[in-house]
Structure formats: C-alpha cells, structure tokens
N, C-alpha and C positions, 0 to 999 in steps of 0.2 A: 504494500500500500504506500502511496506517495505521501510525503510529509505535506505537500501542497494541499492534498485533499483534506487531511486532518486539520490543517490550519484554518480552513474556512467552514468547517463543520463543528457545531457545538456539541462535542462529545459528552460533556457532563449533562447536558440537557437530554440527550438521547438515553444515557444511562438512567437518569431519573425516570423517564417515560417507560423504559423497559421494566424497571423495578415496579412501577405502578401497574403495568399489565400483568406481571407475575403475581402481584398481590391480588389483583382483580379476579384472576382465575383460581385463586385459593392456594397458591404456592407459598412455601416458606423460603423467602429470599436469602435466609441465612444458612440453609442447608448446604452441605459441601458441594454438591453438583451445580448449584446455582449462584454461589458467591461471586464468581467472576463473570457470570453470564452478561450482566448489563454492560460491562466494559467490552466484552467480546462482540456483542451485538452492535455497540456504537462504532467500533473499529470496522466491523463488517459493512455497515452502511456507508461509512466514509470511503471504503474501497469500492463497493458496488455502484455507488453513485458519484464516483470521482469525475465522470464526464461532465458533471454540472459545473465544475471549476476549470474545465479545459476548453480552450479555444480551438476549434477544428482547423483553422487556418495555420496553426502551428505545424501541421502535417503537410504543408505545401512547399516545404523547403527542397524537395527533390523533384522539381519539374524540369524536364529536359526537352530541348528543341530536337525534334526527330521527324523526319519525313516518312511517316508510317501511316498508311490510310486504310488499315484493316481493323477489325474488331479486336479490342483488348479486353479479356475476360478473366476475372479472378472468381473461381467457383468455390463453394463450400467453406466460406469464411465462418468459423464458429463464433457465436456470440451468446451473451446472456444479458438480460435486461430485467428491470423491475416494473411490473405493470402498475400504473398509478391508481387503478381502481381498487385493488385489494392488497397492494404492497407485497405481491408475490412474484417469484421469478417466471419469466418465459425465456426459453432457451431454444436455439436453433442455428440456422446457417443462412448466410447472405451470399448471393451471387451478384457481382457488380461488373458491368460491362460499359465500355464507352468506345466511340469511334473518334480517334484523335483528329485534330485539325492543326497539325504542326507541332504539337507538344504532347509528351507523355509524362505520367506521374510514376515515381518509383513504386514498385509493386507493394512493398511493405506499408507504404503510406496509405494505400487503399484500405488495407486491413485496419490501420490506425484510425482512419476516418470513421469506419464502421464502429469501432470500439468507443470512440469519442461520443457518438450519438447514442449508442446502446447503453452506455453507463450513466443513464439518467432515468428519472421517473418517466415512463414512456407508455405509448400504445403502439402496436405493431404498424398500424397504418401510417402514423406520423413518422416513425423511425424510417420507414421505406421512402417516404417523400423527402425527408430531411437529407438523407444520403444522396438521392438523385438530384435534388435542387442544388445542394452544396457543390457537387461535382460539375454540374452544368454551369453554374454561375462562376466558379473559380478556375476550372480547368478549360472552360470554353470549347468543349469538343463539338463535333457535329451531332452527337446524340449520346444519351445515357440510358441504360436499362438496369434496374435494380429489382431483384426478386428476393423476398424474405420468406423462409419457411420456419415455423416455430411451434413448439408445444407449450401451452400455457398451463402452469400449475393451478391457476385459479379455476380451471375447468377440468383438470385431470385428477386432482386429489380432493377437491371440494365441489360444492354445487352439483352440477350434472354428473360429475365423475366419469369422464370419458377418456381414460388413458389411451395413448396411441394416436389420438386425433392431432392433426397438423393443420395449422392455418397458413395459407399462402397469400401474400400480397405482392403487388408489383407497381412500379412507377416507371413509365417510359417517357423520354424527353427527346426533342429534336427529330432526327431522321427516323428513329425507331417508332415514332408516332406517324410521321408523314408517309413513310415508304413501307408498304406491306412486305416486300421482299427482305428488306433489312430487318424488320421486326421479326419475321419468321426465322431468319438466319440466327439472330442473337438468341431467341428463345430456344431454337433447336440446339445451339451450342451449350446452353445452360442445362439442357436435359440429356446430353450425350451419355450413353451407358446407363440410363435410368429406366428405360422402357422395358 
C-alpha cells in the first residue's frame, strides 16, 4: 500500500467506524481475533481505494511517436474494484484496444490506467466509460474499445446469490463506432480463443 494513499485517508476514522459495526452486530471488539481488525480494515480501504488519490495522467509518461496504424490490444487485464452500492468487491478483467494515430502508449501504462480507475468506489458501467474516454481524450487515437467482464460479490454471495454470473460492459469510441468492419475486427480480437 502506498504511503500517499494512507496520507489522504482518515485511518483513525475508519477504525472507529469498523469498531462500531462490530459492536452493532454483537461482537466483542476486545476478543483476540478482532483486536487488530479495525486497523487492518482501515489499511485495506486505503489500499483498495488508492485510485481516488491518483491522477491517471501520471501514467502518460510513456507515449511514443510511432507510425503504426493497426489495432493495439491488451487483453485480460485483471482488476478489482469496490462497488459503491454495497461497498463490496467486483473482480474481473478488462480488454483495452485502440487504433493509434501517430503515437502509442507503453503497454504497462494501459494496465496502470485500468488500475487507477478501478481502485475507486465504482460501478462497472462508469469504470468502462472512464477508461475509454480517458484514452480517447489523452492519447488521441483514431478509436478506442474497452470491454469489462466482472463478477460482483454483491450478487454472488448476497441478495440473489448467483455465483458464476459475469457482467459484461463495453465502450466504443471513434472509428470503432463509425466503421462496422473495424468494430467487428476489434471485438473478434478480444474474443480470440474464447468461443
């Protein structure tokens, strides 16, 4: 966990809130197994929500001029996020593609952009759009395609209890909206070896 995340998060306040939750459900906060729990939970939230303190533009330091005019695709980028409706995790993978217009972004930076937006209180639909819009606005490619697949613990272990269900969202920008052939190509590449 980064010190930067902890600096902007009120750890003592989270610890106090966790103690209150434990008391509210009838637990003894002094028993051995729970004594350190409020502190551990506070540190966990600082880590899991560290993207709230992060500026995604920090990850644009590796943009290179390159005369490449074919699709660039990074598939199966694992992520975890926290659903803002129940404060429960949703976990999955992101597929990010773009069609360069004279410049490319270092591959690890694509994954860092995903993490930056995922490590916030989120909903999957917003996460998908934020990644696509950020890349479109800052990399200025001919097009961007983002597909997110995730399992939401708020519906797999509580509520309707449907483990194994996967939600899929997509955001297409530029040529991937305008040109059906380009859209079909990028979506086919995202699904290679999956059929």
